[in-house]
C-alpha angles and dihedrals in degrees: 000000000000091000097040116131117254134192124208115204107226092209097053105018089230116146123214137173119260121228115244109278117163095196092050090051092051092048091049092050091050093048094045099046108172095333117112097200122105118272123218113247124193108198144153114226147124138237124253135172116250132172116258104242092221101045106015089232114142113247136181110260133185113234114192116225097192138013111290129222119233116206110202117216093025133095136161091295094057 
């Protein structure tokens, strides 16, 4: 899971895995370009429990309910 997508909540600083979502991955790649810094994402979603593919352990995962909006050049500090 080294390359698994993660989401950091700006309000709490908590980091969670993101459920597989091909469109979200494409939008992230387009917003990020060649930059390696985090990109701000505004999204509506909910948390679910999913099995970690490596360990089978249940983990909290963000499931998006609608398309998100990436804002390049911004992160939780901006």
